[in-house]
N, C-alpha and C positions, 0 to 999 in steps of 0.2 A: 344669189351672185356668189356666193362663195364656189358654187359648181362650177361658175364660167372661169372663174381664177384658176382652177384647176384642171380644168379641160385642156386637153393635148391638141396642140396645133402642128400637123406635118404638111410639109410643104414639099412637092417635088416641081422643078424647073423644067418642063417639059419642050419648047422650043426658044430660040434667041432669034433675034432679028439684028442683021448689021447696019440695017439704017432706020430712020424716023422716027417718033417720039416713043412708039412701042419698044420695047429691047428686048422684050422675052413674055413668054405667055408660061403660067404655073397652074398646076390643081392643088386645092388646099383641103384637107382631110380635118376635120372638127370631131375631136373626142371618137374617132373610130367609128362613128356613125353616120357623117355627114359630110359629102365630098361637093367642094365647088370647082369646077373645070373652066378654062379661061380667063382665069385671073391676068391679067395685064402688069407687067413692069412696065412704067410711064416715065420717060424724061419729063419734067413738067419747068417751068419757068423758076420755081423754088425749089428743085431738085426732085430725085427719085420718090415715086409713090407706087401703092396699088391699086389699080383700079379694077372695082367687080365687072364681072361679065354685062353687059347690056345691048340694047335692041333700040333702034330708032322708029320712033312713033311720030309722025309727021315730019318736022323739021328738026325734033329734039331726040336727043338720046335718054333712057332711062335704065337704071340699072335692074336685071333683073331678079337678082338678089342681093341682100346689103345687112350688115350687121345693126342690130337696134339700139347697141349702146356705143359709147364713144369709146369705153374700155375694150370692147370687142373688137371695135375697129381700128384700135392702136397695134394690140396683140396681133390681129391678123398682116396688118400693113408691117409692124417689125419682122413678122417670122416670114414673110414673103421676101421682104428686103435682104433679111439674114442670109434666106435659101438663095436668092441670085448672086450676091457677094462671094458666097461660098461657092458655087458652081464656076465663077469667075477664074477663081484661082487654080 
């Protein structure tokens, strides 16, 4: 668990949208050794959140990759939203 807390998370906002619930797309690099592309910044009914890339299976969408712990999920979400807000300025 301590290695996860020390892991660097680098986010690059790659594309911004002017309309719709998806406001931007980002790339997330974890610890300099794993990249997740097409993480979306979404405006939901409870505010902004980071959505992992997904694919449609039948009539549902399933995440292609996702954090296995609540802590890593929170850290990725916070890093993506921080990068999005910095990119706005």
